[in-house]
N, C-alpha and C positions, 0 to 999 in steps of 0.2 A: 504494500500500500504506500502510495506516494503522499507523504504528509508535508504540507508547505505552510509557512507563515505568510499571511496575506499582507505584504508590506511593499508592494511594487509602487513605482512612480505613477500615481493615479492621474496626474495631469496629462501625461503622455498617453496613457491608456484611454482616458475619456475623450481627449481631443480627437483621437482616431475614431472612437465610436461616434462622436458627434459628426465628424466629417462624413463617415460612412452612412449615418442614419438620416441626416438632415440636409443633404446637398440638393435634393430637389425633385427631379421630374419622373422618377419611378423606374428607370431601367435596371435590370438585374445584372449584377457583376458576377463573374465566375466565383465559385466557392474556394478560393485560395487566399492565403494571407497576403500575397503580393498584390492582390486586386483591390485591397481596401485603400482608397485614396480620396481626394477631394471631389472627384468626379462620380464617385459611387452614389447611386440614387437611393432615396429613402426606402422604397419598397424592396430594394435588393440588398439590404444590409446582411452581410454574411459573417458567420463566426469563423475564427481562424483555423479551425480544424473540422474535419467532416464529422457528421453526426455519428456515423458508424465507429469512427475512431474513439469518440468520447464515450460511446455506449460500451465499448469493450474495455476501456481503461478505467480502473477504479482509483479514485484519488480522494483525499480528504483535505479540505482547505479550512483552516481556522482563522476566521476574521477577528483579530483581537479588538479592533475598534467596535465591531458589532457586538461582541461579547461584553465589552466595557459599557456600552450604551445600555444593554439589557440589564446588567448588574445595577447600574445607576437607576434605571427605571424601576426595577424591583424594590430597591431600597426606598425610593420616594413613594411608591404606590402601596407597598406592604407595611410601611412604618405605622405601628399602632392601628392596624386595620380594624380592630374591634372597638375602637373609640371613635365617637361617643357611642355608648351602649343604649342609644335611643333611636326611634324611628326618624329618619332624616328625609324630608321632602317627599319625593316620589317613591321612596321605599314603602310608603303607605300603600301604593297601588301595586307595585311589582312584587313586594313581599306577600301581599294578599293573594296575588295570582299564583305564586309559588306554593303557598299553603293550600290553595284549592287543588293544585296538581297533586299534592300529597294525599288529599282526601278524594281524588277522582271526581271532583265536583265541577260542573261546567261553568265557565265564565265567558264573558264577551269583552273583547278589546278590539279597538279599531286598527291595531297593528298586528302583523303576523307574530307567531309565538316562539320563534327559534331562541331568542335571547332568554326568555323566561324558561324555556325547556332546558337550556344549558345550566342555568342556575339551579333549577329544580332537580336535575339529575345528580348534581354534586350534593345538594341538600339531602336527597333521598339516601345516598351512599353514607352520609354522615348521621343518619338516623333521625332526621327531622320528621315529625309526625303531622305537622300542619295544624296543630290545635291552637297555636298562639294566634290571637286576634290582632290584626294590624288595624287598630281602631282610629288612631289620630297621630298626627305628627308630634313628636316629642314624648310619646309613651315609651317607658323603659322596656327593654327586652328582658325576658326571664331566662332562666337557665336551660329551658327546653329548646331554645333557639340556637343553632350552631352559627353564630353571627359571622365568624371568620369564613366559614364555608359559603355562606350566602353572598358575601362581598368578595370572595376570592376570584371568581370568574371575571367580573368587570375589572378588578385590579390586574389580573394576569393579562387580559386583553389590552388594557391601557399600557402595560409594561412592554408587551410585544410590539405595540404600535410604533414605539420610538425607533428600534433597529430596522423595522420595515420601512419607515420613512427614510432612513439613511440609505438603504438599498434602492429605494425608489428614485432618490435623487441621483445616485450613481447610474442607474439604468437610463435616466433621461439624458445623460451625457455630461453631467456636472462633475467637477473635481471632487476628490475625497474631502478636502477641507470644507468645501461648500456643503457637501452632504452631511458632514458632522455638524456644521453650523445649523442646518435646518432641523436636524434631530434634537440638538440642544435647545433650540428655540421652543420646540414643543415640549421637551422635557421640563423646562423651567417656566412653562405657562401655568398659572394657577388655576385657570378654568378647566383646562384639560386634566390637571391633577385631581381637582375636586370631583369631576364627573367619573373618574376612574376608581374612586375609593368607596363607592356606595352601590346599592342594588339599583343600578341605572343601566340604560341600554346604549348610551352614546359611545363608550369605549369599544364595545363589540362592533357597533356600526362603523366606527373609524378604522378598526383593524381590518375587517373584512373588505371594506371599500378600498383601502390603500393597498392591501395585499393583492386584491383582484386586479387593480390597475397595474401594479408591479408585474404580475403574471402576464398581462396583455402586452406590456412593453418588452418583456423577455421573449414572448411569442414572436414578436416582430423581427427578432434577430434571425429567425429561421425561415424567412421568406424564400431564400434561395435554396433551401433544403426542405422543400415542402414534403409533408407526410412522413418525415422521420420521427423517431420516438419522442424527441424533445419538442417538436412542433405540436404533436398531439398532446403531450404532457401539459405544456403551458397553456394551450387553448382550453383544455378541460379544467385545469386547476383555476384558471382565470374565470371561466364561466361559473364554476362551483362557488368560488369565493364571492363573486359579485351577487350571485343568487342568495348566498347566506346573508349578505348585507341587506338585500331586499327583504329577507325573511326575519330580520331583526326589527327593522322599521321600513315603512314604505318609502321613506325619503332616500333609502338606498337605491331607488330607481334612478335617481339623478346620476349616480356613479355608473350604473349600467348604461345610461345614455351617453356618458362621456366615453366609455370603452367602445361603444358602437360607433361613435363619431371618429375616434382614432382609427379604428379598422376601416371605416368607410372612407376616410381621407387617404389612407394608404392604398386602398383599392382604386380610388379615383386617380391617384398619381401613377399607379402601375399600368393603367389603361394606355398611357402614352408610350410605354416601353416596347420597342420593336423586338426585344429579346424574349418576351413572354408571349406564348401563343394564345389564341382565343380559347382553345380547349382548356389550357391550363388555368386561365382566368376564370372560366365558367366553373370548372371543377372546384377550384379553390373557394369561390364564392358560395357554391352550393354546400360544401362541407362545413365551412365556417358558419353559414346560416343554420345548417342542421344541428351542429354541435351547440351553437349559441342558443338554439331554441330547445333542444332535447334535454340538455343538462339542467337548465332552470326549471323546466316542467317537471322532471323527475324529482329533483330536490324539493321543490315547492309542494308537490303532492305527498311525498314521503313525510315531510314535516307536519302537514295537516292531517294525514292519516294517523300519525302517532297522537296528535292533539285530540282528534275526535274519538279515537279508540280509548285513550286514557280517561277522558272526561265523559263518563257515561251516566253520572248522577245529576239530578236537578240541582240548580244552584241559584244564587241571587240575581243572575242576569237572564234568567229564562224568558222573561216577558218580552225581551227584545226580539226573540225568534218567533217563528210562526207556530201555530197550534200543533201542527204535525211534528215539528222539531221538538217542541216541549213534551209532547206525549210520548216520544221515543226515548226520553230520558227516564232513568229510574227514580221514582218518587216525584214530588211536585205535581204538575198537571197530569202526569201519567196515572197517579193514584186516583185522580178524579175522573178521568175520561176512559179508563180501560174498560169499564163495564157498561158504558152507555151504548144505546142503540146506534147502529151504523147508518141506517137509511133515514133521511128526513122525510116526513110524511105529513099529511093533513092532521093537525092536532099536535105537532111536535113543539116542544118548548126549547128554544135555542138561545144562545148568545152569539152575536155576529161580531167577529173580530176583523179589524182592518189588517189585511195580510201583508202589506208592503209599507216600509218606512216606519213611522211612529206607531207604537203599540197603543191601541185604544179600542173600545167596544162601543157598538151602536147603543145609544142610551136615550132615555126620555124621563121626564119627571112632570109633576103637575103644573109647574110654572109655565107661563105663556110668553110669547114674544111681546115686547112693548108695542103700544099702538103706533108710535113713531120712533124711528131710530135717531141717532145724534145728528145725522145730516138731513133730518126732516122728512125722509122717505117714510111712507106708510108700510105697515106689515100686515100679515093676515090675522094677527092676534091669536094664532092657534098655539097648541101645546108645543113647547120646545123639543127639538130632537138634536142631540149633540153626539160627539164622540168622547167618551170618558176614559181616562187613562188608568182607572183602578177597577178591580172587581167590585160589583155592586148589584144589589137585587133589582135595581131599575135597568139592568142590562138585558133582562129576559124578555123575549118576544115569543109569540105563538104564531106558527105558520097555519094559514087557513085558506081553503079553497073558497072562492067567492060564492059558490052555489051551495055551500054546506054551513050549517050553524052548529051542529053537534061536534064539539071539540074532543070528546073522549076517543082515544085510539083503541078500538076493538079489533078491526082489520086494518092492516097497514096499507094506506093509500099513498104510495110513493110519489113524491114530487120529482119530475124529470125535467131535463133540458127543454126550455121553451114553454113550460107551464106558466099559467097566470095565477098569482097568489095574492093574498093580503097578509100583511104582517101586523098583528095586534099586540100592542104593548101589554106586557104581562100584568102589571099592577094597576094600570089606569084603564085597560080594555079599550083603548083608542087606537085606530088603525093608522099605520104609516101613510103619509099623504104628501102631495106636492101640488102647489098652485102656481099660476103664472104671476108670481110675486117675486121681486128681486130679493136674493138672500141678504142677510144683515151685513156681513163683512165682505162678501164677494158679489156685488150687484150684477155682475155679468152672468151669474148663475141663478138658478131658481131655488127659492126657499123650500125646505123640507120640514114637515111638522107632523104632529098627530092630530087627526081631524076632530074638531069640536063643532057640533051643529048649533050655530047661533041663529038659525031660522032666517038667514039672509041669502041673497042670491049668489051663494058660493057653494055649490054642491061638492060632495067628496070626490076626490080623484085619487083613490087609494089602491089602484091595481098596479102590480109590478110583475114583470116577466123575468123568469129565472134563466140566466145564460151560464152554463157550466163551461169554463174555459179549458179545463184539462180532461174532458170526457174521453179523449182518445186513450188515456192511460188507464182509466177505470171503465165507466160506462155512462149512460145517459142519466142514471139515478143520482140524485143530490145526496152526497155522503158527508157524514161528520168528519171533521178534520181535513180530509184529503181534498175534497172538491173546492176548487177556487171558482167563485161565482161573481157575476155582475147582476145587479138588480136594475132593470130598465123600466122606467116609469112609462106605463102604457099610453097615457094621454099626451105626453110631451116627447116621448122617445129619448129621454135624457137618463143618464146613469146616476145612481146614488154614489156620492163621492165625499171623501174626507178632504176638505179644502186646505187644511194645515193652518188655518187662521184661528186665533183665539178670540172667544167672545168676551165682551166687557163684563162689568159687575153683574148686570142683570142675567147673564148666562153663566155666572159662577166661574168664569174664566175657563170653561170647558171648550173643546174644539168644535168648530163649525162643521155641519153636515149640509151639503147642497145637492142639487140635481144639475148635472153639467151635460151640455150638448156634445162635448168632446168625450166620446165613450172609451176609446182605446188608450187608457193611461193607467199607471200603476195604482193611483189613489182611488180607483173605482173597483178594486178587487177586494173581496171579502171571503171569509170562510166561517163555517160553524165550528165553535170551539166546544161548548158544553151543550148537551142534548139529552132530553128525556121525553117520553110520551106523556100526554095529559091523561090523568086517571080520573079526574072529577069534573063535572060540568059546573059545579058551584064555584063562583069566583073566589070566595073566601077560602075554600079548600085549596084552590090552585095557588093562591098567595102563600098559604102555609107550606105548600109543597116547594115553592120556589125559594122560600127562606130557609127551610130546614132539610131539603133533600140531600142525600149523601149517596154517591155512586159506590158500587161494590166492585173492586178491581177483579179482572179476570185475566186476560192476556195482554201483553204490552203491544203498543203500536210500533211497527218496524219501519225504519227508513234506511235506504242504502247509503253507503259512504258518499256516493256521488250526489244524492239528494241533499245530504247534510252539507257537503263541501260547497256546492253551488249556492245554496241558500246563505251559508256563512259568508261567502265572498260578496254576495249582493249586499248583505247587511253591513259588512265592514267598509265597503266602498261608498254606499249610498245613504246609510243611516247616519244622521248627524247626532253624535253623542253630545248630550247637554253639557255645557262647560260654562264656568263662571266667567262672564265677559269683562267684569270689572275687577279682576284680581289685582291686588295692590302692587304685585311685582311683575305683572305682565308688561310687555314692551312691544314697540312697533319695529319692523325691519329697518326703518330709517335710523333708529337709535343704536343699532348693533355695531356698526363699524367703529364708532367712537365710545362704545361701552357706556352709554348714558345711564343705564340702570342695571343693577345686579339682581340677585334673587336670594332672599333669606331662606336658607335650607333648614336651619335648626338653631335654637338658642337655649342655653341651659336655664333652668328655673331659678337657680340661686346664685348665678354669676353672669358675666357678660361673655363667657366662652360661647362661641357660635361658629356655624358653618355658613358662609356667604359666598355665592358664586360670583366671582370677579376674575377677570383675566389679568395677565401682567400688562399694566398700562403702557409700558414702553414698547412691548412687542405689538400690541394692538394698534397703537397710533403709528408706529413705524411701518407696519404692514399696510395700513390704509394709505399712508403717504406713498409707499412703494408702488401700490396699485395705480395711483394717479401718475406717478413718475414713469412707470412702464408704458402706460397708454400714451403719455406725452412723447416719450422717446420713440415709440413705434410710429406715431404720426410724423414726427420729425424725420425719421429715417425714410419713411415712404415718400415724403415730399422731396427730400434730397435725392433719392434714387430716381424719382420721376424726372429730376433735372440732370440725370446721369452723373450725379456726384455720389459715388459709392464709397462712403466713409468706412464701411466694413467689407471685408472680403466675403466671398460666397459662403464659406463654412461658418463664419461668425454670424452672418446675417441669418442663415438657415437655423442655426442653433438658437439665436435670440427669438426668432419667429416661432420655432417649435415649442419653446418653453411657454410662450404665451398661448399657443394653440391648445396646449394641454392644461396648464394651470389657470390661465385666465378664463378659459371656457369652463373648467371645473368649478371655479368660483362663481361664475354667473349662473351655471346650472343649479348650484346648491343654494343660491341666495335670491335671485329674482323671483322664483315661483312663490315665495312667501308673501310678496306684495299682493298676491291674488287669493290668499288663503283667508277664509272667513271663519276664524276660530281664535281662541286665546293663544298668544305666542309668548315665548320666553327666550331669554338670552341663549340658553343651551341649544336652541334650534339653529343657531348661527355657527356652531362649532365646526361642522364639516366644511362650510364655506371659508371659515377662518383658517383652517388648516391649508386649504389650497392657496389662500392669500399669503400664508407664510412660505409655502413652497415657491411661489412666484417671487417673493421678496428675496429669498436666498439666491435664486437664479439671477435676479437683477443685480445683486451685490457682486456676484462673480463677473457679470457682464461689465459693470463699471470698472472693476479692477483690470479686466482685460483691455478695456478701452484705454485706460491710463498707461498700461505697460506695453501694449502692442500697437495701438493706433496712434496715440499722442506721443509715445516714446518718452514719457515723463516719469522716470522712476521715483523722483521725489514725491510726486503726487500719489503714486501707488503706495509708497511707504507711509506717507501721511494718512492715506485712506486706511491702511492696516492698523495704524495706531489708533485712529478714531474708532475702528471696529472693536478693538480690544477694550477701549473705554466704554463703548456702547454695550458690549457683552457683559462687562463688569457691572454696569448699572442695572442690567436686566437681572443679574443674579442677586443684587442687593434688594431690588423690588420683590423678587420671588421670595426671598427669605422674610422680608418684612410682612408680606401678605399671606405667607404660608400658615399663619395662625388661624386664618379664616378658612383654610382648606382642611386642616387637621382637627380643629375644634377642641384641642386638649389643653390650651393655655387659658387660664382665668384672666380675662382682660378687665382693666379698669375703665371707667367712663372716659377718662382722658386718652387712654389707648385707642378706644373706638373712634373718638373724635379725631385723633391723629391720623387714622387710616381713611378718614372721609376726605379724599382728595378732590371729589366733585360734589357739588351741592345736590345733585340728583341721586346720589347714592343714599339709599334709605336703610341704615343699620338699625337694628333693634337694640336699645340700651336700657338696662335696668339701672335706675338711679340709686346710687349707694346712700 
């Protein structure tokens, strides 16, 4: 075995790589070491030895710098990892999810489950039983919680992220010194440190995204040795890692887009190469597309298969899912609905659940619509019909054929697709009705009510046609749980719809129900959740049945993995999870580059020891300035080159341009979308974009040094620049140490200490007055 210490001259090595990778138009050079020169094209970057030679030769390279960075990362991330022994910020949510995994209890989260699964796996191995209740931020952990194990996976990922950053910068073509600098900048950033020490997802997201991007860049080196073992290896590993980023948080999708953009750029450049045949290009595109699609699909499905297999018990988030999904879980709704009749018939007592989006049930009560609404429009003054988000006796309705009055079910008269019915409210015995009157909150739609006969010229219009949408999977019969239906008002041909709007005080802030002429939309879909047959004709007896009835469980409802999977995806993507919009530590994307606001994660009850998410101010401001400087330099160079003034030679220009194409694009992909997100945002959402900004800053610093030493031939400027860099790095370390007390939370601070750390008026620290 050939063991080497990795200490070669990195500048020479990476200059060759940069010249080979970034010189431009896509022609493929022969796969020999002598062919790597400034003329070699981007898509034809070759390694210096053949793939078969490397495959047969076993060597072990020990990168001392990488190992040193890993050790430093482990020290800073693992130091007093069990402190503080209290719930810190979003540990409240993620810890609760882990505990639900331990108890096999279903939960709903708008992000994929991989990060939570990794933490839960280690917690399971350490004997965590999930009985601890994550009830509020600041609650103490008891002895049953393996706190080190719960925080270990994020801390480990945060530690591995630093050496991966170092290798990413090397792979992009930067020198070893620059790569070390980029890694140190993230090592000494307080925000990255804080996010890596608790039960949070960002460190895993950063690791998988960065390693996936590194793998894609390594894959590019084998364009001239297509389909060799390393070509396949790095393509598969890159696809796998980027999919893992996506499966930690959906924001990992932006990193996937960046990788696709890099490969798409390379393919576009290679189209102009006369040395690559059309067949080779087509095969390469098809295989990359196939692998890039197949690996993510397999990984994504496996993760959700495990998720849905493990979580088979009913839990606190069941109501988000459809009735069929809930009924397939052990306990909860399943214990109510297992024994109920399957087929809806004349005389059936049912609850109608809104099947898509917000969970609520068709509801009515004795109160009527006001005579006039706030905008002076008149109403029908009929009994209110709403969509109510809680189980209630007023959610019960009785299905009735128009030509029958006896509601007792002796012989089952099945309701089928296309049948005309009336829906009679269970407790008030008034039929669901709609008139040509504008709805209270949605005047473009028609009001829905329960009909009261006021002896005026407004006869009842209470006939509804049942349309079963998924009858191809079952049959034409209206079935409990499974059948997805629309109710079409016969007189107006409009569909019963949940509008999503909230009624004012007179409607008890319940949600509006309307009849809409646009029939084919998700909010017009309903299903029967609870169901029983009427046993008594007496109204008082029926009311007692509705209030006290109890179902007897028999056999559970079964749903296939695919049914559950597709429903869960729909809910995760389209269901808006309620979020506090006025959180005191929320922030806008425009505030992130200058770190106008931090986040109070935790504060001790009896002292000012606290965890507060703030980055290293010098790094954040320097990176923001570097972003503007890079853009300015890029425009300056473009204008100069347009005037045929080539200040940079071809290799330096391509390298400068490629750094921007990767890192500036990565920054914009991870930052700009948040301006269009309608939800509560926090500073930690900016961390992926911040890392790309730091990568760009490191590349810009190397470029400035190169300009001083190679273009301007001013060594004194280069040496002065290095001295300033050392001063700048020293100040970064000083700030890191000063603010590390807010990352670790183990130092009892005085009021004056907290005030001394408040460098900006917009930073809101929590202070206990002594």
